[in-house]
C-alpha positions as CSV (number, residue, x, y, z in Angstrom):
1,X,12.0,46.4,27.8
2,X,9.6,44.9,25.2
3,X,9.0,41.1,25.3
4,X,6.8,41.1,22.2
5,X,9.3,39.0,20.1
6,X,9.9,36.3,22.8
7,X,6.4,36.3,24.2
8,X,4.3,33.2,23.6
9,X,1.3,35.3,22.7
10,X,1.0,38.2,20.2
11,X,-1.9,40.4,21.1
12,X,-4.2,42.3,18.7
13,X,-7.0,44.6,19.5
14,X,-9.8,42.3,20.7
15,X,-8.2,39.1,19.8
16,X,-5.2,37.0,21.2
17,X,-3.1,34.7,19.1
18,X,-0.7,31.9,19.9
19,X,2.9,31.7,18.7
20,X,1.8,29.1,16.1
21,X,-0.6,31.6,14.7
22,X,1.7,34.5,14.1
23,X,0.7,37.0,11.3
24,X,1.4,35.5,7.8
25,X,1.4,32.0,9.2
26,X,-1.0,29.1,8.7
27,X,-1.7,25.6,9.8
28,X,-0.4,24.3,6.5
29,X,2.7,26.4,6.7
30,X,3.3,25.1,10.2
31,X,2.9,21.6,9.0
32,X,5.5,22.1,6.2
33,X,8.0,23.5,8.6
34,X,7.6,20.6,11.1
35,X,7.8,18.1,8.2
36,X,11.0,19.7,6.9
37,X,12.5,19.5,10.5
38,X,11.4,15.9,11.0
39,X,12.9,15.0,7.5
40,X,16.1,16.4,8.5
41,X,16.3,14.0,11.5
42,X,16.2,10.9,9.2
43,X,19.7,9.8,8.0
44,X,20.6,7.1,5.6
45,X,20.3,6.7,1.7
46,X,17.3,4.5,2.1
47,X,15.2,7.0,3.8
48,X,16.3,9.8,1.3
49,X,15.3,7.6,-1.7
50,X,12.0,6.6,-0.2
51,X,9.8,9.1,-2.0
52,X,10.8,8.1,-5.6
53,X,10.7,4.4,-4.9
54,X,7.2,4.6,-3.4
55,X,6.0,6.6,-6.4
56,X,7.5,4.1,-9.0
57,X,6.0,1.1,-7.0
58,X,2.5,2.7,-6.7
59,X,2.4,3.5,-10.5
60,X,3.4,-0.1,-11.3
61,X,0.8,-1.4,-8.9
62,X,-1.9,0.8,-10.5
63,X,-1.1,0.0,-14.1
64,X,0.6,-3.4,-14.5
65,X,-2.2,-5.7,-13.2
66,X,-4.7,-4.4,-15.6
67,X,-2.9,-5.8,-18.5
68,X,-2.2,-9.1,-16.8
69,X,-5.8,-10.1,-15.9
70,X,-8.3,-11.5,-18.3
71,X,-10.6,-8.4,-18.2
72,X,-13.7,-7.3,-16.4
73,X,-16.1,-10.1,-15.6
74,X,-13.9,-13.0,-16.7
75,X,-12.2,-15.8,-14.7
76,X,-10.4,-14.9,-11.7
77,X,-10.9,-11.2,-12.3
78,X,-14.5,-11.6,-11.5
79,X,-13.7,-13.4,-8.2
80,X,-11.3,-10.5,-7.3
81,X,-14.2,-8.0,-8.1
82,X,-16.5,-9.8,-5.7
83,X,-14.0,-9.4,-2.9
84,X,-13.3,-5.7,-3.4
85,X,-16.2,-4.5,-1.2
86,X,-14.7,-6.4,1.7
87,X,-11.3,-4.9,0.8
88,X,-12.7,-1.4,1.0
89,X,-14.1,-2.2,4.4
90,X,-10.9,-3.9,5.6
91,X,-8.9,-0.8,4.8
92,X,-11.1,1.4,6.9
93,X,-11.2,-0.9,9.8
94,X,-7.4,-1.5,10.0
95,X,-6.8,2.3,9.5
96,X,-9.2,3.0,12.4
97,X,-7.4,0.4,14.6
98,X,-4.0,1.9,13.8
99,X,-5.2,5.5,14.6
100,X,-6.9,4.5,17.8
101,X,-3.9,2.6,19.1
102,X,-1.7,5.6,18.4
103,X,-4.1,8.1,20.2
104,X,-5.3,9.9,17.1
105,X,-2.3,9.5,14.9
106,X,1.4,10.2,14.7
107,X,2.8,13.4,16.1
108,X,4.8,15.9,14.2
109,X,6.3,17.3,17.3
110,X,7.3,15.3,20.4
111,X,5.4,16.2,23.6
112,X,8.5,17.6,25.4
113,X,9.4,19.8,22.4
114,X,5.7,21.0,22.1
115,X,5.9,22.4,25.5
116,X,8.1,25.4,24.8
117,X,7.2,25.4,21.1
118,X,3.4,24.8,21.1
119,X,1.4,24.0,17.9
120,X,-2.2,24.2,17.5
121,X,-4.5,21.2,17.6
122,X,-5.4,21.9,13.9
123,X,-1.7,21.7,12.9
124,X,-1.3,18.5,15.0
125,X,-4.3,17.1,13.2
126,X,-3.1,18.0,9.7
127,X,0.3,16.5,10.5
128,X,-1.3,13.3,11.6
129,X,-3.1,13.1,8.3
130,X,0.0,13.7,6.2
131,X,2.0,11.1,8.2
132,X,-0.8,8.5,8.0
133,X,0.4,7.1,4.7
134,X,3.9,6.8,6.0
135,X,2.9,3.5,7.5
136,X,3.7,0.2,5.9
137,X,0.2,-1.2,6.9
138,X,-1.4,1.7,5.2
139,X,0.8,1.5,2.1
140,X,0.3,-2.2,1.7
141,X,-3.5,-2.1,2.1
142,X,-3.6,0.7,-0.5
143,X,-1.4,-1.2,-2.9
144,X,-3.7,-4.2,-2.4
145,X,-6.8,-2.2,-3.2
146,X,-5.2,-0.5,-6.2
147,X,-3.7,-3.6,-7.6
148,X,-6.8,-5.7,-7.0
149,X,-8.9,-3.1,-8.7
150,X,-6.6,-2.9,-11.6
151,X,-6.6,-6.6,-12.1
152,X,-10.4,-6.9,-11.7
153,X,-11.5,-4.1,-14.1
154,X,-8.9,-4.3,-16.8
155,X,-7.6,-1.3,-19.0
156,X,-11.0,-0.3,-20.2
157,X,-12.3,0.9,-16.7
158,X,-8.9,1.6,-15.2
159,X,-9.1,5.3,-14.8
160,X,-12.5,5.5,-13.5
161,X,-12.1,2.6,-11.0
162,X,-8.8,3.8,-9.7
163,X,-10.1,7.3,-9.2
164,X,-12.8,5.9,-6.9
165,X,-10.1,3.9,-5.0
166,X,-8.0,7.1,-4.5
167,X,-11.1,9.1,-3.4
168,X,-11.9,6.3,-0.9
169,X,-8.4,6.2,0.5
170,X,-8.5,9.9,1.2
171,X,-12.1,9.9,2.7
172,X,-11.4,6.7,4.8
173,X,-8.2,8.1,6.2
174,X,-9.8,11.4,7.1
175,X,-12.9,9.9,8.6
176,X,-11.0,7.4,10.8
177,X,-8.8,10.2,12.0
178,X,-11.9,12.1,13.3
179,X,-13.1,8.9,15.1
180,X,-9.7,8.3,16.6
181,X,-9.6,11.9,18.0
182,X,-13.1,11.4,19.5
183,X,-12.2,8.1,21.0
184,X,-9.0,9.7,22.4
185,X,-11.1,12.5,23.9
186,X,-13.4,9.9,25.4
187,X,-10.4,7.9,26.8
188,X,-9.3,11.2,28.6
189,X,-12.6,11.6,30.5
190,X,-13.3,10.0,33.9
191,X,-13.6,6.2,33.4
192,X,-13.1,6.8,29.7
193,X,-10.3,4.2,29.5
194,X,-12.8,1.5,30.7
195,X,-15.4,2.8,28.3
196,X,-13.1,2.3,25.3
197,X,-12.1,-1.1,26.6
198,X,-15.7,-2.1,26.8
199,X,-16.2,-1.0,23.2
200,X,-13.4,-3.2,22.3
201,X,-14.9,-6.1,24.0
202,X,-18.3,-5.4,22.3
203,X,-16.4,-5.5,19.0
204,X,-14.8,-9.0,19.8
205,X,-18.2,-10.2,21.0
206,X,-19.9,-9.2,17.8
207,X,-17.4,-11.0,15.7
208,X,-17.8,-14.1,17.8
209,X,-21.6,-13.8,17.5
210,X,-21.3,-13.7,13.7
211,X,-19.2,-16.8,13.7
212,X,-21.5,-18.7,16.0
213,X,-24.6,-17.9,14.2
214,X,-23.0,-18.4,10.8
215,X,-24.0,-15.0,9.5
216,X,-20.5,-13.7,8.7
217,X,-21.0,-14.0,4.9
218,X,-24.3,-12.3,5.1
219,X,-22.8,-9.4,7.0
220,X,-19.9,-9.0,4.5
221,X,-22.4,-9.0,1.6
222,X,-24.4,-6.2,3.2
223,X,-21.5,-3.8,3.5
224,X,-22.4,-0.4,1.8
225,X,-18.9,-0.5,0.1
226,X,-20.4,-2.4,-2.8
227,X,-21.5,1.0,-4.4
228,X,-17.8,1.9,-4.6
229,X,-17.2,-1.1,-6.9
230,X,-20.3,-0.5,-9.0
231,X,-19.3,3.1,-9.4
232,X,-16.1,2.3,-11.0
233,X,-17.4,-0.4,-13.5
234,X,-20.8,1.3,-14.6
235,X,-21.0,2.7,-18.1
236,X,-18.8,1.8,-21.1
237,X,-15.6,3.2,-19.6
238,X,-16.7,3.4,-16.0
239,X,-17.6,7.1,-16.3
240,X,-21.4,7.5,-15.4
241,X,-23.7,9.4,-13.2
242,X,-23.1,7.0,-10.4
243,X,-19.3,7.6,-10.7
244,X,-19.7,11.3,-10.6
245,X,-21.9,11.1,-7.6
246,X,-19.6,8.7,-5.8
247,X,-16.4,10.6,-6.3
248,X,-18.1,13.9,-5.5
249,X,-19.5,12.4,-2.3
250,X,-16.1,11.0,-1.2
251,X,-14.3,14.2,-1.9
252,X,-17.0,16.3,0.1
253,X,-16.7,13.8,3.0
254,X,-12.8,14.2,2.9
255,X,-13.1,17.9,3.3
256,X,-15.7,17.8,6.0
257,X,-13.8,15.2,7.8
258,X,-10.5,17.3,7.8
259,X,-12.4,20.2,9.2
260,X,-14.2,18.1,11.8
261,X,-11.0,16.4,12.8
262,X,-9.4,19.7,13.6
263,X,-12.2,20.3,16.1
264,X,-12.0,16.7,17.5
265,X,-8.3,17.1,18.0
266,X,-8.9,20.3,19.9
267,X,-11.4,18.5,22.1
268,X,-8.8,15.8,22.8
269,X,-6.0,18.4,23.4
270,X,-7.9,20.2,26.1
271,X,-8.1,17.1,28.2
272,X,-5.2,15.5,30.1
273,X,-4.0,12.1,28.8
274,X,-5.0,10.0,31.8
275,X,-3.0,6.9,31.0
276,X,0.2,8.7,30.4
277,X,-0.2,10.8,33.5
278,X,-1.1,7.9,35.6
279,X,2.1,6.1,34.3
280,X,4.3,8.9,35.2
281,X,2.7,9.9,38.6
282,X,1.5,6.7,39.9
283,X,3.0,5.0,43.0
284,X,4.1,1.5,43.1
285,X,5.0,-0.8,46.0
286,X,8.6,-1.8,46.0
287,X,9.3,-5.4,45.4
288,X,12.0,-7.7,46.8
289,X,15.3,-6.9,45.1
290,X,16.3,-9.5,42.4
291,X,19.1,-12.0,43.5
292,X,20.9,-11.7,40.1
293,X,22.1,-8.9,37.8
294,X,20.1,-10.5,35.0
295,X,17.0,-10.6,37.0
296,X,17.3,-6.8,37.9
297,X,18.0,-5.9,34.2
298,X,15.0,-8.0,33.1
299,X,12.6,-6.4,35.7
300,X,13.8,-2.9,34.7
301,X,13.3,-3.5,30.9
302,X,9.9,-5.2,31.3
303,X,8.7,-2.3,33.4
304,X,9.9,0.1,30.7
305,X,7.9,-1.7,28.1
306,X,4.7,-2.6,29.8
307,X,4.2,0.7,31.6
308,X,4.5,2.6,28.4
309,X,1.2,3.4,26.9
310,X,2.0,3.2,23.2
311,X,3.6,-0.3,23.6
312,X,0.7,-1.7,25.7
313,X,-1.9,-0.4,23.1
314,X,0.2,-1.5,20.2
315,X,0.8,-5.0,21.4
316,X,-2.8,-5.5,22.2
317,X,-4.0,-4.3,18.7
318,X,-1.3,-6.4,17.0
319,X,-2.5,-9.5,18.9
320,X,-6.2,-8.9,18.3
321,X,-6.7,-7.4,14.8
322,X,-4.9,-10.0,12.7
323,X,-6.6,-12.6,14.8
324,X,-10.1,-11.1,14.1
325,X,-9.3,-11.2,10.4
326,X,-8.2,-14.8,10.6
327,X,-11.4,-15.7,12.4
328,X,-13.6,-13.7,10.0
329,X,-11.8,-15.2,6.9
330,X,-11.6,-18.7,8.3
331,X,-8.0,-18.8,7.3
332,X,-6.5,-22.3,6.9
333,X,-3.2,-23.1,8.5
334,X,-1.3,-22.7,5.3
335,X,-2.5,-19.1,5.2
336,X,-2.3,-18.5,8.9
337,X,1.3,-19.3,8.9
338,X,2.0,-15.7,7.5
339,X,0.3,-14.0,10.4
340,X,3.2,-14.4,13.1
341,X,5.6,-12.7,10.8
342,X,3.3,-9.7,10.3
343,X,2.6,-9.4,14.0
344,X,6.3,-9.7,14.9
345,X,7.5,-7.2,12.4
346,X,4.7,-4.8,13.7
347,X,5.7,-5.4,17.2
348,X,9.3,-4.7,16.6
349,X,8.3,-1.2,15.1
350,X,6.9,-0.2,18.5
351,X,10.3,0.1,20.1
352,X,12.6,-2.6,18.9
353,X,14.0,-0.9,16.0
354,X,15.4,1.7,18.4
355,X,15.5,-0.4,21.5
356,X,17.9,1.7,23.6
357,X,15.6,4.7,23.4
358,X,13.6,3.0,26.2
359,X,16.3,4.4,28.6
360,X,16.1,7.9,27.5
361,X,18.1,10.1,29.9
362,X,18.3,7.1,32.1
363,X,20.7,5.5,29.7
364,X,23.6,7.6,31.3
365,X,22.6,6.2,34.7
366,X,22.3,2.7,33.3
367,X,25.9,3.0,32.0
368,X,27.2,3.8,35.5
369,X,25.9,0.4,36.9
370,X,28.5,-2.3,37.6
371,X,27.0,-4.7,35.0
372,X,28.7,-6.2,32.0
373,X,27.4,-4.7,28.8
374,X,26.8,-8.1,27.3
375,X,24.2,-8.7,30.1
376,X,22.5,-5.4,29.3
377,X,22.3,-6.4,25.6
378,X,21.0,-9.9,26.4
379,X,18.3,-8.6,28.7
380,X,17.0,-6.0,26.2
381,X,16.9,-8.6,23.4
382,X,15.1,-11.1,25.7
383,X,12.4,-8.6,26.7
384,X,11.8,-7.7,23.0
385,X,11.6,-11.4,22.2
386,X,9.1,-11.9,25.0
387,X,6.8,-9.2,23.8
388,X,6.8,-10.3,20.2
389,X,6.2,-14.0,21.2
390,X,3.3,-12.9,23.3
391,X,1.6,-10.8,20.6
392,X,2.1,-13.3,17.8
393,X,1.1,-16.1,20.0
394,X,-2.2,-14.4,20.8
395,X,-2.8,-14.1,17.0
396,X,-2.1,-17.8,16.5
397,X,-4.5,-18.8,19.3
398,X,-7.4,-16.7,17.7
399,X,-6.5,-18.1,14.2
400,X,-6.7,-21.7,15.5
401,X,-10.4,-21.1,16.4
402,X,-11.3,-21.4,12.8
403,X,-8.4,-23.1,11.2
404,X,-9.2,-26.6,12.4
405,X,-7.0,-29.4,13.6
406,X,-3.5,-29.1,12.0
407,X,-1.6,-32.0,10.6
408,X,1.7,-32.8,12.3
409,X,3.7,-31.0,9.5
410,X,1.4,-27.9,9.8
411,X,1.8,-27.9,13.5
412,X,5.5,-28.1,13.2
413,X,5.7,-25.5,10.5
414,X,3.5,-23.0,12.6
415,X,5.6,-23.4,15.8
416,X,8.9,-23.2,13.7
417,X,7.8,-20.0,11.9
418,X,6.6,-18.4,15.1
419,X,10.1,-18.7,16.7
420,X,12.0,-18.0,13.4
421,X,10.2,-14.7,12.6
422,X,10.6,-13.5,16.2
423,X,14.3,-14.3,16.1
424,X,14.6,-12.4,12.7
425,X,12.7,-9.3,14.1
426,X,14.9,-9.3,17.2
427,X,18.2,-9.6,15.4
428,X,17.3,-7.0,12.8
429,X,16.0,-4.7,15.6
430,X,19.1,-4.9,17.8
431,X,21.3,-4.3,14.7
432,X,19.5,-1.2,13.7
433,X,19.3,0.0,17.3
434,X,23.1,0.1,17.6
435,X,23.7,1.3,14.0
436,X,21.2,4.1,13.8
437,X,20.0,5.4,17.3
438,X,17.5,8.2,17.7
439,X,16.6,10.4,20.7
440,X,12.9,9.7,21.2
441,X,10.6,10.3,24.1
442,X,8.2,7.2,24.1
443,X,6.1,8.4,26.9
444,X,3.5,9.8,24.5
445,X,0.9,7.5,23.1
446,X,1.6,8.8,19.6
447,X,5.4,8.5,19.7
448,X,7.3,6.4,17.2
449,X,10.9,5.2,17.9
450,X,12.3,6.8,14.7
451,X,11.3,9.5,12.2
452,X,8.4,8.5,9.9
453,X,10.5,8.1,6.7
454,X,13.0,5.8,8.6
455,X,10.1,3.8,10.0
456,X,8.7,3.1,6.5
457,X,12.1,1.8,5.5
458,X,12.3,-0.4,8.7
459,X,8.7,-1.7,8.3
460,X,9.2,-2.5,4.6
461,X,12.3,-4.5,5.4
462,X,10.8,-6.4,8.3
463,X,7.5,-7.1,6.4
464,X,9.3,-8.4,3.3
465,X,11.6,-10.7,5.3
466,X,9.0,-12.1,7.6
467,X,6.4,-12.6,4.8
468,X,8.9,-14.4,2.6
469,X,9.9,-16.5,5.6
470,X,6.2,-17.3,6.2
471,X,5.8,-18.4,2.6
472,X,8.8,-20.7,2.9
473,X,7.2,-22.5,5.9
474,X,3.8,-22.6,4.2
475,X,5.5,-24.8,1.6
476,X,7.3,-26.9,4.3
477,X,3.7,-27.4,6.0
478,X,2.8,-29.6,3.0
479,X,5.8,-32.0,3.5
480,X,4.9,-35.6,4.6
481,X,7.5,-35.4,7.4
482,X,7.2,-32.9,10.2
483,X,11.0,-32.8,10.5
484,X,11.3,-30.7,7.3
485,X,10.0,-27.5,8.8
486,X,12.1,-28.1,11.9
487,X,15.3,-28.5,9.9
488,X,14.4,-25.4,7.9
489,X,13.9,-23.5,11.1
490,X,17.4,-24.4,12.3
491,X,18.9,-22.8,9.2
492,X,17.1,-19.6,9.7
493,X,17.8,-19.5,13.4
494,X,21.5,-20.0,12.8
495,X,21.6,-17.0,10.6
496,X,19.6,-14.9,13.1
497,X,21.9,-15.9,15.9
498,X,25.0,-14.8,13.8
499,X,23.4,-11.4,13.2
500,X,22.4,-11.0,16.8
501,X,26.0,-11.8,17.9
502,X,27.3,-9.2,15.5
503,X,25.0,-6.6,17.0
504,X,26.1,-7.6,20.5
505,X,29.7,-7.0,19.4
506,X,28.8,-3.5,18.4
507,X,27.1,-2.8,21.7
508,X,30.0,-4.2,23.8
509,X,32.5,-1.9,22.0
510,X,32.8,1.0,24.4
511,X,33.3,3.7,21.8
512,X,30.2,2.7,19.8
513,X,28.1,2.1,22.9
514,X,29.0,5.5,24.1
515,X,27.7,7.0,20.9
516,X,24.4,5.1,21.2
517,X,23.9,6.2,24.8
518,X,24.6,9.8,24.3
519,X,22.4,9.9,21.3
520,X,19.3,8.4,23.0
521,X,19.9,10.3,26.1
522,X,20.0,13.7,24.3
């Protein structure tokens, strides 16, 4: 009998086609279908209302600051204008780091599902581009550029300047996606992992050399992104020949980068992911069995985290990138206090917001072990806290290189906020993990622990909470007595402990625990 309908290939005279390129289909249509499927996996009113909320906030960020500032070239608006070239470059750098860490971007279709239902590399690339803005780091940086530009130029040049910003956001996102795919292809070659790591060390060494030689400011002043600022303010209303040339060039670059990204994604797709394959097929020497149940649980959970490619990459990037920014900007301690919260919230998004998905199908086996559920919960929360403390601690160490010697109050505030934001991230993550579990395969370097829309909601809540907490401790750092931040930390830790105990009660309940386990093991 005919197998044409069920076959993974549809033949044409002289040309073969894959299932994802059936007649009448297109890469754009495939992306739309996959987005609709992924959107259906997100549950909760916050995720459903995300789109309108983001649109309203973005419009407010674009328009309101223009009528608050003193106008172009006056007062603080001029100072902000001078910082915009560095802001443009920072957006590109952080977007590149995020794309590289996730192996080319977020995936529309998990790796296991893509085996029986394959999608083309071009579809995968377009999906990664569409999902790139669904990242709180991307959104916050875009808002910062849009709001800063609006404040700096005022209402007269608002439309021209903001059109340049939007064109830059599109071009930078598309270009860094190409670079990320090429680096992922390089990483998949023999010794490619070591080459990429060497490139990272070269970047760190370059930043260190700029700091030692005192040429950081000169390097920032030489950035070519200055032309983007001039293009938005040239002429009586910002519209000039330079504006036309700049916007046209950015749009052309965007189109070319989208096309080149599809090719680069194909190059990466044709090579086996060496790190992921090594993690799944490597052999490891058995160690002596732990003496206690807690020790066995901790060893198992730590191995689940540190052997997973996306978590290793993500924690390294989270520890290094904010630290490099602190070094380049010579952030004082009152500003560096905010960094641990940002790193902790980012680290929780790697797996903590859906912590039980680490077990996958093994969750059914874990439930058969003769171990108290409370111990399982405590071990998972402790391993999450260890990862967050390590990443945020690395950022603080790098920030300390330029922040100078802290006062006793500043030192107490930094240590207090470090512990507090980690406790907040852990308590929130364990609460969400039990309330809204998702079946996710975290073996892929591009996997996320929840659907993209849900991840934006989680990241926004975490970033807002930890940032406000950092601002509170920045105020306590100015207190004459170092006990002030310590007492403040006690209040925050008490609330996080209460929330963590409530999450533990949910997990200990056998009916609700069964729902979580069966969901993540699906």
